[in-house]
C-alpha positions in Angstrom: 97.3 92.0 132.0 94.8 91.6 129.2 96.5 91.0 125.9 94.2 93.6 124.3 95.2 96.2 126.8 98.9 95.5 126.1 98.3 96.2 122.5 96.2 99.3 123.1 96.3 101.8 120.3 97.0 104.9 122.4 99.5 106.4 119.9 97.0 106.8 117.1 94.1 107.6 119.4 96.2 110.4 120.9 96.9 111.6 117.4 93.2 111.9 116.7 92.6 113.8 120.0 89.6 113.7 122.3 86.2 115.1 121.5 85.9 118.4 123.5 82.8 119.9 122.0 80.1 119.6 119.3 79.2 122.1 116.6 75.7 122.0 115.2 73.8 124.1 112.8 70.4 123.9 111.2 70.4 124.1 107.4 67.9 124.1 104.6 68.4 121.4 101.9 67.7 122.6 98.4 67.7 119.0 97.0 66.7 115.5 98.0 68.8 114.0 100.7 70.0 111.2 98.4 71.5 113.8 96.0 73.4 115.3 98.9 74.7 111.9 99.7 75.8 111.3 96.1 78.0 114.4 96.3 80.0 112.9 99.2 79.9 109.2 98.3 83.3 109.2 96.6 85.1 109.9 99.9 86.4 106.7 101.5 84.8 106.0 104.9 81.6 107.7 103.9 78.3 106.1 105.0 74.8 107.1 104.0 71.8 105.7 106.0 68.4 106.4 104.3 65.0 105.7 105.8 62.5 104.8 103.1 58.7 104.3 103.7 56.5 105.9 106.3 57.0 103.3 108.9 57.9 104.4 112.5 61.3 102.9 112.2 62.1 105.1 109.2 62.5 108.5 110.7 66.0 109.8 109.9 68.3 110.2 106.8 71.9 110.3 107.9 75.1 111.2 106.0 78.4 110.5 107.8 81.5 111.6 105.9 85.1 113.1 106.2 86.3 110.4 108.6 89.1 111.3 111.1 89.5 107.6 112.1 88.8 104.3 110.5 88.8 101.0 112.4 88.9 97.8 110.4 90.4 94.3 110.6 90.1 90.6 110.2 90.5 87.9 112.8 92.6 89.5 115.6 94.6 91.7 113.2 93.1 95.1 113.6 94.0 98.4 111.9 93.4 101.9 113.0 93.9 104.6 110.3 94.0 108.4 111.0 94.9 110.5 108.0 98.3 109.1 106.8 99.0 107.3 110.1 98.2 103.6 110.3 98.6 101.2 113.3 98.2 97.5 113.1 97.2 95.9 116.4 96.6 92.4 117.7 93.4 92.6 119.5 89.9 91.1 119.9 87.8 93.3 117.6 85.1 93.9 120.2 87.6 94.9 122.8 89.2 97.4 120.4 85.8 98.7 119.5 85.0 99.3 123.1 88.4 101.1 123.6 87.7 103.4 120.7 84.1 104.2 121.9 85.4 104.9 125.4 88.2 107.1 124.2 85.8 109.5 122.4 83.1 109.4 125.0 82.5 112.7 126.9 79.7 112.9 129.3 80.1 116.7 129.7 78.9 117.3 126.1 75.2 117.6 125.3 75.1 115.3 122.3 71.9 115.2 120.1 70.0 112.0 119.4 69.9 109.9 117.4 73.6 110.4 116.7 75.9 113.4 116.6 79.3 111.7 117.0 80.2 108.0 116.7 81.3 105.1 114.4 79.5 104.3 111.2 79.9 101.2 109.1 79.4 97.4 109.3 79.9 94.4 111.5 80.2 91.2 109.3 78.4 88.0 110.2 81.8 86.4 110.6 82.4 88.3 113.9 80.3 85.5 115.4 83.7 83.6 115.7 84.8 86.1 118.3 81.7 85.5 120.4 81.3 81.7 120.1 83.7 78.9 119.4 82.5 77.6 116.0 83.8 75.5 113.2 84.9 77.1 110.0 84.4 75.0 106.9 83.2 77.7 104.4 85.4 79.4 101.8 86.5 83.0 102.3 87.1 84.0 98.7 86.5 87.8 99.2 89.0 88.3 102.0 87.3 91.4 103.4 87.4 92.9 106.9 85.3 91.4 109.7 84.4 95.0 110.6 84.7 98.4 109.1 83.8 101.4 111.2 84.6 105.1 110.5 84.4 108.1 112.8 83.0 110.9 110.7 84.2 114.5 111.0 80.9 115.6 109.5 77.4 114.3 110.1 74.2 115.6 108.4 70.8 114.4 109.6 67.3 115.0 108.3 64.5 114.3 110.7 61.6 113.4 108.4 59.1 113.7 111.2 60.2 117.3 112.2 61.2 118.2 108.6 64.5 119.6 109.8 68.1 119.1 108.8 71.1 119.6 111.1 74.9 119.5 110.5 77.1 118.1 113.3 80.9 118.5 113.5 82.8 117.1 116.5 85.3 119.4 118.0 88.6 117.6 118.9 91.4 118.6 121.3 94.0 118.7 118.5 92.1 120.6 115.9 90.7 123.7 117.4 87.9 125.9 116.2 89.5 126.4 112.7 88.8 122.8 112.0 85.1 123.3 112.4 85.2 126.3 110.1 87.2 124.5 107.4 84.9 121.4 107.6 81.8 123.6 107.3 83.3 125.5 104.4 84.1 122.2 102.6 80.6 121.0 103.2 78.9 124.2 101.8 81.3 124.2 98.8 80.4 120.7 97.9 76.7 120.9 98.5 76.3 124.1 96.5 78.4 123.1 93.5 76.9 121.6 90.4 75.7 118.1 91.0 78.4 115.7 90.0 77.8 113.7 86.9 76.2 110.4 87.6 78.1 108.0 85.5 75.6 105.2 86.2 76.4 101.5 86.4 76.2 98.4 84.3 76.0 94.8 85.5 77.1 91.6 83.8 74.8 89.1 82.2 76.6 86.2 83.8 74.6 85.8 87.1 76.2 82.9 89.1 74.8 81.2 92.1 76.6 78.9 94.5 73.7 76.5 94.5 71.4 75.3 91.7 67.7 74.6 92.5 68.3 71.0 93.1 71.3 71.6 95.4 69.6 74.3 97.4 66.5 72.1 97.9 68.8 69.2 99.0 70.3 71.4 101.7 66.8 72.3 103.0 66.0 68.6 103.2 69.2 68.2 105.2 68.1 70.9 107.7 64.7 69.1 108.1 66.7 66.0 109.0 68.5 67.9 111.7 65.1 69.2 113.0 63.7 65.7 113.1 66.8 64.6 115.0 66.2 67.3 117.6 69.3 69.4 116.8 67.4 72.6 116.0 63.9 74.0 115.5 64.8 76.4 112.7 67.8 77.3 110.5 68.3 80.3 108.2 69.7 79.0 104.9 70.9 81.2 102.1 72.5 81.1 98.7 74.9 83.7 97.1 74.8 85.3 93.7 77.4 87.3 91.9 77.9 88.9 88.5 80.0 91.6 86.8 79.6 95.2 87.8 81.1 98.5 86.5 80.3 102.1 87.2 79.4 104.0 90.3 78.0 101.9 93.3 76.3 105.0 94.5 74.3 105.1 91.3 73.0 101.6 92.1 72.2 102.7 95.6 70.1 105.6 94.3 68.3 103.5 91.7 67.4 100.9 94.3 66.1 103.5 96.7 64.0 105.1 94.1 62.6 101.7 93.0 61.8 100.2 96.4 62.6 102.3 99.5 63.0 100.5 102.8 63.6 101.7 106.4 67.3 100.7 106.6 68.9 101.6 103.2 72.7 102.0 103.6 75.7 102.8 101.4 79.3 102.4 102.7 82.4 103.4 100.7 85.1 101.2 102.3 87.7 102.3 99.7 88.5 98.9 98.1 84.9 97.7 98.4 81.4 99.1 98.7 78.3 97.9 100.6 74.8 98.7 99.3 72.0 97.6 101.6 68.2 97.7 101.2 67.4 96.1 104.5 63.9 96.3 106.0 64.9 94.9 109.4 66.2 96.5 112.5 68.7 94.4 114.5 69.1 96.6 117.6 68.4 100.2 118.6 69.7 101.8 121.8 68.7 105.2 123.2 70.3 105.6 126.6 69.0 102.6 128.5 66.1 101.9 126.1 66.7 98.9 123.8 64.6 97.7 120.9 64.9 94.8 118.3 62.5 94.1 115.4 62.9 90.6 114.1 61.3 89.7 110.8 60.1 86.2 110.0 57.5 85.3 107.4 57.5 86.5 103.8 55.2 86.3 100.9 55.2 88.1 97.5 52.9 91.0 96.7 49.9 90.3 94.4 49.5 91.4 90.8 46.1 93.1 91.6 44.5 94.6 94.8 42.4 91.5 95.4 45.2 89.0 95.1 47.5 91.3 97.1 45.0 91.5 100.0 44.5 87.8 99.9 48.2 87.1 100.1 48.5 89.5 103.0 45.8 87.8 104.9 47.3 84.3 104.2 50.6 85.5 105.7 49.0 87.0 108.8 47.1 83.8 109.4 49.9 81.3 108.5 50.5 78.9 111.4 54.0 78.1 110.0 55.0 81.8 109.9 53.5 82.5 113.3 55.5 79.6 114.8 58.6 80.7 113.0 58.3 84.3 114.2 57.4 83.3 117.8 60.5 81.1 118.0 62.8 84.0 117.0 61.0 86.4 119.3 61.7 84.1 122.2 65.3 83.8 121.1 65.7 87.6 121.0 64.0 88.0 124.3 66.6 85.6 125.8 69.5 87.5 124.1 68.3 90.9 125.4 67.7 89.4 128.8 71.5 88.7 129.2 72.2 92.5 129.5 68.8 93.9 130.5 67.3 94.8 133.8 65.4 91.9 135.3 61.8 91.9 134.2 62.2 94.6 131.6 62.1 92.5 128.5 58.7 92.6 126.8 57.1 92.0 123.5 55.6 95.4 122.5 54.0 94.2 119.3 53.8 90.7 117.8 53.2 89.7 114.2 52.4 93.0 112.5 52.4 92.9 108.7 54.6 95.3 106.9 54.3 95.9 103.1 57.1 96.6 100.6 57.2 96.8 96.8 57.7 93.1 96.2 56.9 91.4 99.5 55.0 91.4 102.8 56.8 90.6 106.1 55.7 89.6 109.5 57.4 91.8 112.2 57.5 91.8 116.0 58.9 94.4 118.3 60.8 93.4 121.5 61.9 96.1 124.0 63.9 96.1 127.2 65.9 98.4 129.6 69.7 98.0 129.5 71.4 97.1 132.8 73.8 100.0 133.8 76.5 97.3 134.2 76.6 96.8 130.4 77.5 99.0 127.4 76.8 99.1 123.7 79.4 96.5 122.9 78.0 94.1 125.5 74.6 94.6 124.0 75.8 93.8 120.5 77.7 90.7 121.7 74.7 89.5 123.6 72.5 89.4 120.5 74.9 89.1 117.5 74.3 87.8 115.0 70.5 88.4 114.9 68.4 85.4 115.7 66.1 86.0 112.7 69.0 85.2 110.3 70.6 82.3 112.2 68.0 80.1 113.7 67.1 78.5 117.0 68.9 77.4 119.0 71.4 80.0 117.7 74.8 78.2 118.2 73.7 74.9 116.7 72.0 76.7 113.9 75.2 78.6 113.1 77.1 75.3 113.0 74.7 73.9 110.5 74.8 77.0 108.4 78.6 76.7 108.3 78.3 73.0 107.2 75.7 73.5 104.5 76.6 76.9 102.9 79.7 77.0 100.7 81.0 80.6 101.3 81.6 82.9 104.3 78.6 85.3 104.5 80.8 88.3 105.3 78.4 91.4 105.5 75.3 89.3 104.7 73.3 88.9 107.9 75.8 91.0 109.8 74.8 94.5 110.8 75.1 98.0 109.3 74.6 101.4 111.0 76.1 103.4 113.8 77.4 103.1 117.3 77.6 106.5 118.9 80.0 108.0 121.4 76.9 108.9 123.6 75.1 105.7 124.3 72.9 105.4 121.2 73.1 102.9 118.4 71.0 101.7 115.5 72.0 98.7 113.5 70.1 96.9 110.8 70.3 93.2 109.8 72.3 93.2 106.6 69.8 91.4 104.3 69.0 92.5 100.8 72.6 93.6 100.8 75.2 93.6 98.1 79.0 93.9 98.2 80.9 95.4 95.3 84.5 94.4 94.9 86.9 94.5 92.0 84.2 94.8 89.3 82.0 92.0 90.8 78.8 92.4 92.8 77.9 89.8 95.4 74.6 89.4 97.2 72.9 86.6 99.2 69.3 85.7 99.9 67.8 83.2 102.2 65.0 82.2 104.5 64.2 80.4 107.8 63.7 76.7 107.4 61.4 74.7 109.8 60.2 71.1 109.7 57.2 71.8 107.4 59.1 74.1 105.0 58.5 73.2 101.4 62.0 73.1 99.6 60.6 74.4 96.3 58.8 77.3 98.0 61.8 78.2 100.1 64.0 78.3 96.9 61.4 80.5 95.2 61.3 82.8 98.3 65.0 83.5 97.9 64.3 84.6 94.3 61.4 86.8 95.4 63.6 88.5 98.1 66.4 89.2 95.6 64.0 90.4 92.9 64.4 94.2 93.3 68.2 94.0 93.2 68.2 91.7 90.2 65.6 93.7 88.3 67.4 97.0 89.0 70.7 95.6 87.8 69.2 94.0 84.8 67.7 97.3 83.8 71.1 98.5 82.8 73.0 95.3 81.7 76.3 95.5 80.0 76.4 94.0 76.5 76.2 90.2 76.7 79.6 88.8 76.5 80.3 85.6 74.6 80.3 82.8 77.2 83.6 80.9 77.0 83.3 77.3 75.8 85.5 74.3 76.2 85.8 70.9 74.5 86.2 68.1 77.1 86.3 64.5 76.2 84.1 64.8 73.2 81.6 67.4 74.5 81.5 71.2 73.9 80.4 72.8 77.2 80.5 76.2 78.9 83.9 76.6 80.4 82.5 77.1 83.9 80.9 73.6 83.6 84.1 71.8 82.4 85.2 69.7 85.4 88.0 67.3 86.1 87.4 64.7 88.9 89.4 65.3 92.1 90.6 61.8 91.9 92.4 62.5 88.7 96.2 62.4 89.1 96.4 65.6 87.0 94.5 67.4 89.8 96.3 65.7 92.7 99.9 65.8 91.4 99.9 67.9 88.2 100.4 64.6 86.3 99.4 65.9 82.9 100.7 67.9 79.9 99.5 70.9 77.9 100.3 72.8 74.7 99.6 76.4 73.9 99.3 77.5 70.3 98.0 80.4 68.3 95.2 80.8 65.8 94.7 83.9 63.7 91.5 84.5 61.8 91.0 80.8 61.6 94.6 79.9 60.7 96.1 77.4 63.2 99.9 77.8 63.6 102.2 74.8 63.8 99.5 72.4 65.0 101.4 69.3 63.9 104.5 70.3 65.8 102.5 70.9 69.0 100.6 67.6 68.7 103.9 65.8 68.1 105.4 67.3 71.3 102.3 66.4 73.3 102.4 62.9 71.9 106.0 62.4 73.0 105.2 63.4 76.5 102.0 61.3 76.5 103.9 58.2 75.3 106.7 58.8 77.8 104.5 59.1 80.9 101.0 57.7 80.2 100.2 54.0 79.9 97.2 54.4 77.5 97.7 54.9 73.7 97.8 58.5 72.4 94.3 59.3 71.2 93.6 59.6 67.5 91.6 62.8 67.1 90.9 65.4 64.5 92.7 68.1 66.4 92.2 70.8 63.8 88.5 70.2 63.8 88.2 70.3 67.6 90.2 73.5 67.8 88.1 75.2 65.1 85.0 74.1 67.0 86.2 75.7 70.2 87.4 78.9 68.5 84.1 79.3 66.7 82.1 78.6 69.9 84.1 81.3 71.6 83.4 83.8 68.8 87.2 84.1 68.1 87.3 82.9 64.5 88.0 86.4 63.2 90.4 87.3 66.0 93.8 86.1 67.3 93.3 83.4 69.9 95.5 81.5 72.4 94.4 77.8 72.3 95.3 75.5 75.1 95.2 71.7 74.9 95.4 69.9 78.3 95.7 66.2 78.9 95.4 64.8 82.4 96.5 61.3 83.4 93.3 60.2 85.1 93.4 57.4 87.7 92.9 54.0 86.0 95.8 51.8 85.0 93.8 49.8 82.4 90.9 50.3 80.0 88.4 51.9 80.2 90.7 54.9 80.7 89.6 57.9 82.6 92.0 60.6 81.4 90.7 64.1 80.5 91.4 66.0 77.3 90.4 69.6 77.3 90.7 72.3 74.7 90.0 76.0 75.5 90.5 79.3 73.6 90.8 82.9 74.7 91.4 86.2 73.0 95.1 86.9 72.7 96.8 90.3 72.7 100.5 90.4 72.1 102.7 91.2 75.1 104.3 94.2 73.5 100.9 95.6 72.6 99.8 95.1 76.2 103.0 96.7 77.8 103.6 99.4 75.2 107.3 98.3 75.1 109.6 97.5 72.2 111.0 94.5 74.0 110.9 92.4 77.1 112.7 93.0 80.4 114.0 89.8 82.0 115.3 89.1 85.6 116.9 86.0 86.8 114.9 83.7 89.1 116.7 83.0 92.3 115.8 79.3 92.5 117.7 77.1 89.9 115.9 74.2 88.3 116.9 70.7 87.4 114.1 68.2 86.6 113.4 65.9 83.7 109.9 67.3 83.5 111.4 70.5 82.1 111.7 68.8 78.8 107.9 68.6 78.5 105.1 71.0 79.0 104.0 69.5 82.3 100.9 70.6 84.2 103.2 70.5 87.2 103.7 74.2 86.5 103.9 76.0 89.8 107.7 76.7 89.6 107.2 78.6 86.4 104.1 80.4 87.7 106.0 81.6 90.7 108.9 82.6 88.6 106.5 84.8 86.5 105.1 86.4 89.6 108.6 87.2 90.8 109.4 88.9 87.6 106.3 91.1 88.0 107.3 92.0 91.5 110.6 93.3 90.0 108.8 95.3 87.3 109.9 92.8 84.6 108.1 90.7 82.0 109.8 87.3 82.3 112.0 85.3 84.6 115.2 83.8 83.3 115.5 80.2 84.5 119.0 79.0 85.5 120.5 75.5 85.9 122.1 74.5 89.2 125.6 75.4 87.7 124.4 78.9 87.0 124.1 78.5 83.3 121.0 79.9 81.5 118.2 77.5 80.5 115.1 79.4 79.3 112.5 81.9 80.3 109.5 80.9 82.4 107.3 81.1 79.3 109.8 81.3 76.5 112.9 80.0 74.9 115.9 82.3 74.9 118.2 82.8 71.8 121.5 84.7 71.9 122.8 86.4 68.7 126.5 86.9 68.0 127.2 88.3 64.5 125.7 85.7 62.1 125.4 83.0 64.7 122.4 82.1 66.9 123.3 80.4 70.1 120.8 78.2 71.9 121.7 77.7 75.6 122.4 74.1 76.3 120.7 72.6 79.4 120.3 69.1 80.9 116.5 69.5 80.7 114.6 72.3 78.9 111.6 72.5 76.6 112.2 72.0 72.9 110.3 75.0 71.7 108.1 74.8 68.6 108.8 78.5 67.8 112.5 78.1 68.5 112.7 75.3 66.0 110.9 77.3 63.3 113.2 80.3 63.9 116.3 78.0 63.5 115.0 76.8 60.2 114.3 80.3 58.9 117.6 81.9 59.8 119.7 79.0 58.4 118.2 79.8 55.0 119.5 83.4 55.5 123.1 82.1 56.0 123.1 82.2 59.8 124.8 79.5 61.8 123.0 77.8 64.7 124.8 76.2 67.6 124.1 75.0 71.1 126.4 75.7 74.1 126.3 76.7 77.7 125.7 80.4 78.4 126.3 82.2 81.7 125.2 85.6 82.9 128.8 86.9 83.0 129.0 86.2 79.2 126.3 88.6 78.1 128.8 91.1 76.8 129.7 88.6 74.1 126.4 88.8 72.4 124.9 91.5 70.2 121.3 90.7 70.8 119.0 88.4 72.8 115.6 87.1 71.6 112.8 85.5 73.6 110.2 83.4 71.7 107.2 81.2 72.1 104.3 80.2 69.9 102.1 83.1 70.9 104.4 86.1 70.8 106.8 84.6 68.2 110.2 86.4 68.3 110.6 89.4 70.6 113.7 91.4 71.5 115.0 91.3 75.0 115.8 94.8 76.1 117.3 94.2 79.6 118.4 91.4 81.9 118.5 92.1 85.6 117.8 95.8 84.8 121.0 95.9 82.7 120.1 97.4 79.3 120.8 95.4 76.2 121.1 96.4 72.6 118.0 95.3 70.7 117.6 94.1 67.1 114.0 94.9 66.3 114.7 94.5 62.5 115.8 90.8 63.0 112.8 90.0 65.0 110.5 91.7 62.5 112.1 89.8 59.7 111.7 86.5 61.5 108.0 87.2 62.3 107.2 88.2 58.7 108.9 84.9 57.5 106.8 82.9 60.0 103.6 84.3 58.5 104.7 82.8 55.2 105.6 79.4 56.6 102.9 76.7 56.1 101.3 76.1 59.5 
């Protein structure tokens, strides 16, 4: 039995019910369709497909919202969500997609074209790995689904050609007629309410690309080498940009549509990420047995005046390079459609027509065929996915080269967006000119087809032309320019993002290095000599080269000033890596960074810290130094957060207390401060200052072993480090402790008077 049938999601599909009928109603819109879409865009699973321009491929505006089922997943881990019910299934995504489509198909219902019930969303480019066996050498830093498709309980469609708008609500076996009434009431209530406030959007000023000009051009030269060697005729190469983003993604969608409408605009609210697409290109359309694809190849910018504009249009239409490029892709798409079409039905309906947009002209062809009755919508998609215009020719080898030369998984870029209906229609775009918004970052890629006579400089510029509308729209409402973080590295002050350590450095390979973290406040550097002395001790113990003679205070002030933190409180980190060489000239790295520091208690709103014991005891001589081999302490901190605490308490193998994962721990009993003894622990700079201060107040200081079962002996517990200074501990392992805020306040006030 097929593994995918064994894992069939019948429970959750039964919970959604079958489609038993279709409610439809003509309505009159009192506002632009995009404003209607804005009203519903906040609902997860909502898709809006807008058809800009007057082209024949741009006939319908579609809003699909109020989903009763969401299909998503990555790899073979698929998820079906219906209301509060969620099922995770191991299945091939295309097989599961077919199961869902077949479950809701009902040939006894007269569905209305183009779509009155179906799935709306996206198929990412990375679904290629479920069609072909391909290498994977690119980084997946976004960790988003390979597909996201929602079955809407409400569809609104405006036919621009007929100037009509209809509402469709699928009737399901488990809902009854009242569901239709409730959905219609909800729709009318939302669309007649006051238009929701458009809170706009802002973008960052830190636009990053995963290639610079030189690097991108070098990859194009590499493609030309593959073409010369006979591997391929053409490869679609792209680069990715990202920057900060805040506000409403639907506002960006609206601004882009008003600025430069295209036939396949799309907005998808996928709950934890959004997709905004301004694509001009159709991937596949199906209407019954009729199939159409419209590959685009060949692009040039619009002119600055009518004469130049017409000249550029003519050059594109007559370009031998662009003609050859488009013809290759047309042949590829003819071959792809031929896999599932009736014999002899594949034909080129139009070749090399010029389509104009706000910033560019495109060359477009139209290929049509008749689908063989043996095959369905999923077969059609698999036969042609991903589109040839955004991979290359031959397709499989082109995709292998793309994976080799690009640095990150494409995800939605060059995948497909649109709908697959429950009644044998579909319309999917090629996801170009498309952005993904995730966790306050916006990502978008741009690229072009590379052939042997491609000019690397022109190809690089073409990517900028294609991304122009998105960049200009975002730059129209930029957030205030943030101060770019700077770092000092081996004598140079550079942007932090450009500070690099060689991979051969033992500090990178094994964590063979040391660091110090200290505080500056309004230009005052606290306890610098003590930190440098501790760093020098570690350096002398573990590095063969002599400790460097540097004006540390000058370097720190240089970095703090460059980061615009001279009037703030800053956390300064000094890092020293071992390098690789065993004799001069040495290749170690010394790096100094600075960041804005906010006290922990100010961040949490607490009066003290909650500690939990870390379940893995520690015994290593490196614990006596601030080693860059820090993973143990990092994991201990994560464990504390999982338990709703602030800090992990590190234990020795015998169960005695050593320190916190970022702090020293001090126990107070009457007028005595007890420092827990440990075979190896960090001699804290702040701990040493506190010992000096309290001895002047008549306190005794002693060091001895302390165990968890002895906590009742102590009146108070203090955690300390150079950034937060002395802070009360209010609980250990969720057991409340008495706190002495007054003692910590007195210590911290005294620290301000100590000469740094």
